RODOLO-568093 format. One line per field, with one value per atom (N, C-alpha, C): residue number from 1; z negated, y, x negated; atom name. Coordinates in steps of 0.2 Angstrom, whole numbers, plus 5000, padded with zeros to 4 digits. Layout:
// residues N
num NUM | ... .
pz Z | ... .
py Y | ... .
px X | ... .
atomo CA | ... .
END
This chain:
// residues 83
num 1 | 1 | 1 | 2 | 2 | 2 | 3 | 3 | 3 | 4 | 4 | 4 | 5 | 5 | 5 | 6 | 6 | 6 | 7 | 7 | 7 | 8 | 8 | 8 | 9 | 9 | 9 | 10 | 10 | 10 | 11 | 11 | 11 | 12 | 12 | 12 | 13 | 13 | 13 | 14 | 14 | 14 | 15 | 15 | 15 | 16 | 16 | 16 | 17 | 17 | 17 | 18 | 18 | 18 | 19 | 19 | 19 | 20 | 20 | 20 | 21 | 21 | 21 | 22 | 22 | 22 | 23 | 23 | 23 | 24 | 24 | 24 | 25 | 25 | 25 | 26 | 26 | 26 | 27 | 27 | 27 | 28 | 28 | 28 | 29 | 29 | 29 | 30 | 30 | 30 | 31 | 31 | 31 | 32 | 32 | 32 | 33 | 33 | 33 | 34 | 34 | 34 | 35 | 35 | 35 | 36 | 36 | 36 | 37 | 37 | 37 | 38 | 38 | 38 | 39 | 39 | 39 | 40 | 40 | 40 | 41 | 41 | 41 | 42 | 42 | 42 | 43 | 43 | 43 | 44 | 44 | 44 | 45 | 45 | 45 | 46 | 46 | 46 | 47 | 47 | 47 | 48 | 48 | 48 | 49 | 49 | 49 | 50 | 50 | 50 | 51 | 51 | 51 | 52 | 52 | 52 | 53 | 53 | 53 | 54 | 54 | 54 | 55 | 55 | 55 | 56 | 56 | 56 | 57 | 57 | 57 | 58 | 58 | 58 | 59 | 59 | 59 | 60 | 60 | 60 | 61 | 61 | 61 | 62 | 62 | 62 | 63 | 63 | 63 | 64 | 64 | 64 | 65 | 65 | 65 | 66 | 66 | 66 | 67 | 67 | 67 | 68 | 68 | 68 | 69 | 69 | 69 | 70 | 70 | 70 | 71 | 71 | 71 | 72 | 72 | 72 | 73 | 73 | 73 | 74 | 74 | 74 | 75 | 75 | 75 | 76 | 76 | 76 | 77 | 77 | 77 | 78 | 78 | 78 | 79 | 79 | 79 | 80 | 80 | 80 | 81 | 81 | 81 | 82 | 82 | 82 | 83 | 83 | 83 .
pz 4518 | 4528 | 4531 | 4535 | 4538 | 4543 | 4542 | 4549 | 4556 | 4559 | 4567 | 4571 | 4577 | 4582 | 4584 | 4588 | 4590 | 4588 | 4580 | 4577 | 4578 | 4583 | 4583 | 4582 | 4576 | 4575 | 4579 | 4584 | 4588 | 4595 | 4594 | 4599 | 4597 | 4589 | 4589 | 4591 | 4595 | 4599 | 4593 | 4589 | 4585 | 4579 | 4575 | 4567 | 4563 | 4558 | 4555 | 4547 | 4544 | 4535 | 4533 | 4531 | 4530 | 4524 | 4517 | 4511 | 4511 | 4513 | 4512 | 4516 | 4522 | 4523 | 4517 | 4514 | 4511 | 4502 | 4501 | 4494 | 4496 | 4502 | 4503 | 4505 | 4502 | 4503 | 4512 | 4515 | 4521 | 4524 | 4527 | 4530 | 4537 | 4537 | 4543 | 4548 | 4546 | 4551 | 4560 | 4558 | 4564 | 4569 | 4567 | 4571 | 4573 | 4569 | 4569 | 4577 | 4577 | 4581 | 4588 | 4587 | 4592 | 4596 | 4592 | 4594 | 4596 | 4592 | 4593 | 4601 | 4603 | 4611 | 4614 | 4615 | 4619 | 4621 | 4617 | 4617 | 4622 | 4625 | 4629 | 4627 | 4632 | 4630 | 4625 | 4621 | 4617 | 4612 | 4614 | 4612 | 4602 | 4599 | 4593 | 4588 | 4583 | 4579 | 4573 | 4569 | 4563 | 4558 | 4550 | 4549 | 4540 | 4538 | 4530 | 4526 | 4521 | 4517 | 4510 | 4504 | 4497 | 4495 | 4498 | 4494 | 4505 | 4503 | 4510 | 4513 | 4518 | 4522 | 4525 | 4522 | 4526 | 4527 | 4527 | 4532 | 4538 | 4537 | 4543 | 4550 | 4546 | 4549 | 4552 | 4549 | 4551 | 4557 | 4558 | 4566 | 4570 | 4568 | 4572 | 4576 | 4570 | 4574 | 4578 | 4577 | 4581 | 4587 | 4590 | 4594 | 4599 | 4598 | 4601 | 4599 | 4593 | 4589 | 4587 | 4584 | 4581 | 4574 | 4567 | 4565 | 4558 | 4555 | 4550 | 4546 | 4539 | 4533 | 4528 | 4526 | 4519 | 4518 | 4510 | 4507 | 4505 | 4505 | 4503 | 4498 | 4492 | 4485 | 4483 | 4485 | 4481 | 4489 | 4493 | 4500 | 4504 | 4507 | 4511 | 4520 | 4522 | 4530 | 4534 | 4539 | 4542 | 4550 | 4554 | 4560 | 4565 | 4572 | 4575 | 4583 | 4586 | 4593 | 4596 | 4603 | 4605 | 4610 | 4610 | 4614 | 4620 .
py 5464 | 5465 | 5461 | 5458 | 5455 | 5460 | 5460 | 5465 | 5462 | 5467 | 5465 | 5462 | 5460 | 5458 | 5463 | 5469 | 5476 | 5479 | 5477 | 5483 | 5482 | 5485 | 5483 | 5490 | 5491 | 5500 | 5500 | 5498 | 5501 | 5505 | 5504 | 5507 | 5512 | 5516 | 5521 | 5528 | 5531 | 5536 | 5543 | 5543 | 5550 | 5547 | 5551 | 5549 | 5554 | 5556 | 5561 | 5561 | 5563 | 5562 | 5569 | 5566 | 5572 | 5574 | 5573 | 5574 | 5581 | 5582 | 5589 | 5596 | 5592 | 5599 | 5596 | 5591 | 5590 | 5594 | 5594 | 5598 | 5603 | 5607 | 5614 | 5617 | 5611 | 5612 | 5614 | 5609 | 5609 | 5601 | 5602 | 5594 | 5593 | 5588 | 5585 | 5582 | 5582 | 5579 | 5583 | 5589 | 5592 | 5594 | 5590 | 5591 | 5583 | 5577 | 5571 | 5567 | 5573 | 5572 | 5576 | 5582 | 5584 | 5579 | 5577 | 5574 | 5565 | 5562 | 5557 | 5557 | 5563 | 5564 | 5561 | 5565 | 5565 | 5556 | 5552 | 5544 | 5544 | 5538 | 5532 | 5527 | 5522 | 5515 | 5510 | 5509 | 5504 | 5508 | 5516 | 5519 | 5520 | 5518 | 5520 | 5526 | 5529 | 5536 | 5533 | 5535 | 5533 | 5540 | 5539 | 5545 | 5542 | 5546 | 5545 | 5550 | 5545 | 5551 | 5546 | 5551 | 5547 | 5545 | 5542 | 5540 | 5537 | 5532 | 5528 | 5534 | 5536 | 5544 | 5541 | 5538 | 5533 | 5537 | 5545 | 5548 | 5549 | 5549 | 5549 | 5543 | 5538 | 5532 | 5531 | 5534 | 5532 | 5538 | 5543 | 5548 | 5545 | 5542 | 5539 | 5532 | 5529 | 5522 | 5525 | 5529 | 5534 | 5535 | 5536 | 5541 | 5535 | 5529 | 5522 | 5520 | 5520 | 5517 | 5511 | 5508 | 5501 | 5504 | 5502 | 5503 | 5497 | 5502 | 5496 | 5500 | 5499 | 5503 | 5498 | 5501 | 5497 | 5503 | 5499 | 5505 | 5502 | 5506 | 5508 | 5511 | 5507 | 5512 | 5515 | 5523 | 5528 | 5531 | 5527 | 5531 | 5525 | 5531 | 5523 | 5524 | 5520 | 5521 | 5517 | 5523 | 5521 | 5520 | 5516 | 5514 | 5516 | 5520 | 5518 | 5516 | 5512 | 5511 | 5512 | 5516 | 5518 | 5512 | 5511 | 5505 | 5508 .
px 4551 | 4553 | 4548 | 4547 | 4541 | 4537 | 4531 | 4529 | 4533 | 4533 | 4537 | 4530 | 4533 | 4527 | 4524 | 4530 | 4529 | 4522 | 4522 | 4518 | 4510 | 4506 | 4501 | 4498 | 4494 | 4492 | 4488 | 4484 | 4481 | 4485 | 4492 | 4496 | 4500 | 4497 | 4500 | 4499 | 4501 | 4502 | 4502 | 4506 | 4505 | 4505 | 4503 | 4503 | 4503 | 4508 | 4509 | 4508 | 4503 | 4503 | 4508 | 4515 | 4520 | 4520 | 4514 | 4514 | 4513 | 4508 | 4505 | 4511 | 4516 | 4522 | 4528 | 4529 | 4532 | 4529 | 4525 | 4524 | 4524 | 4523 | 4527 | 4532 | 4536 | 4543 | 4546 | 4540 | 4544 | 4546 | 4552 | 4555 | 4551 | 4548 | 4545 | 4549 | 4557 | 4561 | 4562 | 4561 | 4562 | 4555 | 4549 | 4542 | 4543 | 4545 | 4545 | 4551 | 4555 | 4560 | 4557 | 4555 | 4551 | 4546 | 4541 | 4536 | 4535 | 4543 | 4542 | 4548 | 4551 | 4554 | 4547 | 4540 | 4537 | 4533 | 4538 | 4533 | 4537 | 4534 | 4535 | 4539 | 4541 | 4544 | 4537 | 4538 | 4534 | 4528 | 4527 | 4524 | 4524 | 4519 | 4523 | 4522 | 4525 | 4525 | 4523 | 4520 | 4518 | 4519 | 4524 | 4522 | 4523 | 4520 | 4516 | 4518 | 4524 | 4527 | 4524 | 4528 | 4527 | 4536 | 4538 | 4544 | 4548 | 4549 | 4556 | 4558 | 4557 | 4560 | 4569 | 4571 | 4579 | 4583 | 4583 | 4587 | 4584 | 4578 | 4574 | 4573 | 4574 | 4574 | 4581 | 4586 | 4592 | 4592 | 4590 | 4591 | 4586 | 4580 | 4577 | 4581 | 4581 | 4587 | 4592 | 4596 | 4600 | 4597 | 4591 | 4588 | 4586 | 4587 | 4584 | 4577 | 4576 | 4570 | 4569 | 4566 | 4565 | 4562 | 4561 | 4556 | 4553 | 4549 | 4546 | 4543 | 4543 | 4543 | 4537 | 4530 | 4528 | 4524 | 4524 | 4520 | 4513 | 4509 | 4501 | 4499 | 4499 | 4496 | 4503 | 4503 | 4507 | 4511 | 4508 | 4511 | 4515 | 4520 | 4524 | 4522 | 4521 | 4519 | 4527 | 4530 | 4535 | 4534 | 4533 | 4533 | 4538 | 4538 | 4545 | 4542 | 4546 | 4544 | 4548 | 4548 | 4552 | 4556 | 4563 | 4564 | 4565 .
atomo N | CA | C | N | CA | C | N | CA | C | N | CA | C | N | CA | C | N | CA | C | N | CA | C | N | CA | C | N | CA | C | N | CA | C | N | CA | C | N | CA | C | N | CA | C | N | CA | C | N | CA | C | N | CA | C | N | CA | C | N | CA | C | N | CA | C | N | CA | C | N | CA | C | N | CA | C | N | CA | C | N | CA | C | N | CA | C | N | CA | C | N | CA | C | N | CA | C | N | CA | C | N | CA | C | N | CA | C | N | CA | C | N | CA | C | N | CA | C | N | CA | C | N | CA | C | N | CA | C | N | CA | C | N | CA | C | N | CA | C | N | CA | C | N | CA | C | N | CA | C | N | CA | C | N | CA | C | N | CA | C | N | CA | C | N | CA | C | N | CA | C | N | CA | C | N | CA | C | N | CA | C | N | CA | C | N | CA | C | N | CA | C | N | CA | C | N | CA | C | N | CA | C | N | CA | C | N | CA | C | N | CA | C | N | CA | C | N | CA | C | N | CA | C | N | CA | C | N | CA | C | N | CA | C | N | CA | C | N | CA | C | N | CA | C | N | CA | C | N | CA | C | N | CA | C | N | CA | C | N | CA | C | N | CA | C | N | CA | C | N | CA | C | N | CA | C | N | CA | C | N | CA | C | N | CA | C | N | CA | C .
END
């Protein structure tokens, strides 16, 4: 998948490294939904996970976000922009 034109990493408003939460058995979906609700149009939310967060992507799309994911080393960086 090609990097979308809207992804300017300087526009990331919120970044969450969910790996420590997941390692402790906490699923970050509730926090992601709460935090992403504070975003304005065109603001970007980044989440870092050890795997592609497919269910989260589906929820965020249903909530009106576009997304892009990329793997960097052993981490997946997923970016969501409020439409």
